[in-house]
Every structure is written in structure tokens, then in C-alpha cells.
N, C-alpha and C positions, 0 to 999 in steps of 0.2 A: 592563571593570571587573569583571564577574562572573567571567569566565574567569581573570582574574589573581588574584582572591580564592581561587578554587578551586585554581589552580596553586600559590599560596603556601601554602595550608593543606594541600593534598594533592598534593605534587610528583609522585606516581605518575600523576596525571591528564594528565601531559604525554606519557606513554608511549603511542605509537600502538597497540601491542598491547593494552594495558589498555583503551583507548578502544574498539577493535574488539570486544573481549569484552563490554564494558558494552553497546554498541549492539546486538550479536548477541543478548545476553539480552533486552534490551527489544523487539527486533524479532520474535524467535521467540516471546517471551511474547505479543505482540499476536496472532500467528497462533494460538497455543494457545488464548487466551481466546476469540478468534472462533470457532474450531473447536468449543470446549466449548459455546458458546451457540447453534450452528446447528442443533441437533436432528439429524434423520437425514441432512441435508445431501444430497449428490448421489445418495445411495442411496434417497432418499424417492420414493415414487410420484408425488407432485406434480412433482418435478424430472424424473423419468424420462419423464413424459408431456407435458412442455412441448414446444412447437414451437421447437426450438433452431436457431441459425444453422448454415448448412452448413459453416462454417469453425470450428465448435466442435472443439477438440482432444480427443483421448482423455483419460479421466480421470487417468491416470498423469502426463500432462504438467503438470498443475496442481501437484502435489507437487514435481516436479522444478523447475518454473519458480519457485514461491514459495521454495524452499530457495535456489536460485541468487540471486534477488532479494534476499532478506534478507541474505545473506552480502555480496553487493556493496554493498548500502545501508549495511551496517555500516562497510565501509571508506570509503564516501563521507562518512558522518556523522563518523567519526573525523578525516578530513581537514578537513571543514568546521569541526568543534569547535577544531582546532588553529589554523586560519588565518583564521577569520572575525572581521571587526572589530566585528560586532554579534551576539554570541552569544545575547542575549536573543530576538532575532527568529528566529534559527535554531532555538532550543529551543521557541519557541512554535509555529513551522511544524512541527517534528518532533512535538510533542504533538498538534497538530491531525491530522496525517497518521496517528498512532498510533491516535487515537480513531476516526477515519473508517475505518480498516482494520478495527479491532475490530468496529464496528457494521455493517459490510456484511453479514458471514455470517449473523447471526441475522435481520437484516431481510430478506435474500433468501430464505434457506432455511427458517428456522423460522417466520417470520411471513408469508412468501410475499408481501411487499410489493415488487413489482417496480419500481414507480415510485420509491418511497423509495430502494430499493438503487441505482437508476440515478442519483438525485440525489447519494447519498453517493459513489458511484464516480466520478462526474463531478467533484465537489469534490475528492476525493482526487487525481484526475488533475491538476486544476488546481493543487493545492498542490505536487505533485511536479515539475510543469512549472515553477512559480515557483522552487522551490529550484534546479532545473537551470539555468534561464536567468539568474537573478539572481546566481548564484555561478560561472557559466561563466568570467568574466573573472579571478576570483580563483583558481579551482582548475584552469582550462584543461584539460589532458589528463586530469587525475584525475576530471573530471566524467563520464568513461566509466563510472565505478562506478554511477551513478544511471540510466544509459540503460535497462538491462534492466527496471527498475521502470517507467519512463515508457512504454517500448514495450508491456510487458505490460498496463499499465493502459489504453492505447489499445485493445488487443485485447479486454480484459475489458469495457471500456465499451461497445464495439460488440456484444459478446455480449449484455450486459444490455439494451442498447437494442433489439436485434433481438427478444428475447423480449418486451419491453414492446410494441413496435409490433405484433408478431404477436397478442398478447393483446388489444390495443386494436382491431386489424382484425377479429379473431374476434368481439369484443363488438359492434362495429358491424354486422357481417354477420348476427348472430343477433338483433339488436334492430330 
């Protein structure tokens, strides 16, 4: 119903390229806002001195990964927008992942709240997994566009969890 109203009022919203551009703006906007509010980020002394997982990739990988992820996710969302029977649920899920994505950077880097960040990234991973699995029968092979996001979130969640568990372990040892 919502999609049909939008299609009728704005026929250009049926154009896949336009949808990809809109979702790319929204996705990269989320990354930009998150980066803006993260303080010094990975260059901070706090982050540099964390006990990080041995599988933590070099810093440049994060930029390449997130750029690739957001481009692929834009393609995925454009396809989902055009094909989903329940666009309201899809847009709610998109909005939730957008907010969780924005909130993670300042939670982790600026406020150094590793547990809160772990909760946020776990929720984000679950939202993306829900999008993938619930729409796999609909989008079939086009679901590949969301897989980089899901795989990266699994890696990022493990990195965040490792830091949290090491901090917890260090806290227990020192007390």
C-alpha cells in the first residue's frame, strides 16, 4: 500500500538506479554521522592501548569494507524496496539498522562503552540477519548483496566481544 502510493505519486521511485542512489546517500550518511560523533576514533590512545583480537584487520581494511558494504547494501535495499510485499516492515528494519549503525561508533570510540557497543552491534547483526533470512525466498540470488554486511558484522561483533571479554578478564584479575 505505502509503496504503491509512493510509486503513484513519484513514478521515479520505481527506477532501480534512483533507489540505489537514495539508499547509498542514506547508508553513507549513517557512516558519516557515526564517524562525526566518534571522537578521535581508532587513533585515540584508548583504542591504541586496548587488548585487541589477534584477527583484528589493519585499519585501512575498515574503510574498504564499509565502503563495499554500503554500496552492496544499497543495491540490496533497492531490490527489496521494489519487490517486498510489506514495505513498512522493511523500512522499519532499515531505520533500526541505520540508528544502530550510527550509535555504535560514538558508543565504542567516544564514550568507551564496550559493553553497550557490543549490545548495539549484536542487535545490528540480528537485524541484518533477519533481513537476509526473511527475504531470501523473495530475492533469492539477489540476497548476495547483503552478505558482505552480515559477514562483516559477524567479524566486527567478534572483535568487540573479544575486547569486552579481555577488559572483563583484566578487571577480574586486578580485583
